C-alpha positions, 0 to 999 in steps of 0.5 A: 212494170205497169200498175194494176188497180185492184178495186174492192167492194166493201159490203159482203167483200171486205166486211160482213155488215148484213146484221147492221144493214137488216136492222137499219131497214127494219128500223127505217120501215118501222119509224114510218109504219111501213112493212118491213122487208125480210132480211133476204130482200134486204141482202139482196139489194146491199151494194146500191146506194140508199135511195136506189136500195129503197126504191127496189124494196119498195117501188111504190113509195113516193119520192118524199117517203123514199127520202124519209126512209133514207134519213131514218136509216142513216140516223139509225146506223150514225147512232150505232157508230156513236154508241160504239155498236157498229163494229166492221167485221172483216171476212177471214183472211181479208186483213192479211190479203189487203195489207199484203197487196198494199205493199206490192210496188205494182199495185194500187188499192181502190174501194167502190161501195154503196157506203157512204163515205163517212161509212168507209172512213169508220172502216178505216178507223177500225183497222188503221187502213187510211193509207192503204187505198188511194182511191175511194168511190162511194155512193154519196160521191158517184152514181149508184152501182151498176152505173160504171161511174165509180170505176171510171173515176177511179181509173181517172184519179189513178191513170190505170187503164182499163186492161189493168183494173180488176172489180172485186165484189160479191153482187151482180151490181159489182160485176155489171158495174165492171162489165160497163166499165170494160175492166176485169171482173172478180167475183167472191163467193162468200157474199150476198149474191150467188156465184151463179149470179155473179157468172151470169153478170160477168164475173170472169173468176170466182174465188171462194176464200181470201188466200185464193183471192190473194193468190189470183190477184198476186199472180197477175 
């Protein structure tokens, strides 16, 4: 029996965190008296590391300005968590699917996300998930998506081959990362990039809800 490694993105795949991310970007740009990106523009960069995301939103900024915006964004989000205002809202069916998959004897679960590691720990705190994911790859511990580093590190930590590794995500960055790592790709339609964009980026499957995703993964 060969082990399967199912690697999940977080924002837009497990949790709908767009409101906090949009608010954080508006706050960061406002602090520095810069025109804030639209909500649509911010949603388009969810999944990237903060420096990469801000560079995409404002490529004209200097490295120092980029760094200052990164720190202002972090301060905003950390402050919301400290006040108990940063609830992580799982998509419908996510909790049941993840907890069922974690019990399967031939399945390992992983995370690959643009969040910082402390953001993943906050998610795990919210749902008691600290023991479910055997490998956690974050933007402050690996190159930003779509670089394949997160997936390569996850496979290295678990010993699972590329043929038995699946990346599940909602953005073209997830699919491009997985294609570069030569692993299997599953796109979810409920996140922040369109199904067409996911297919163009290399998604081999598109699923429309968690019951469909669970059935697909359980049948592999």
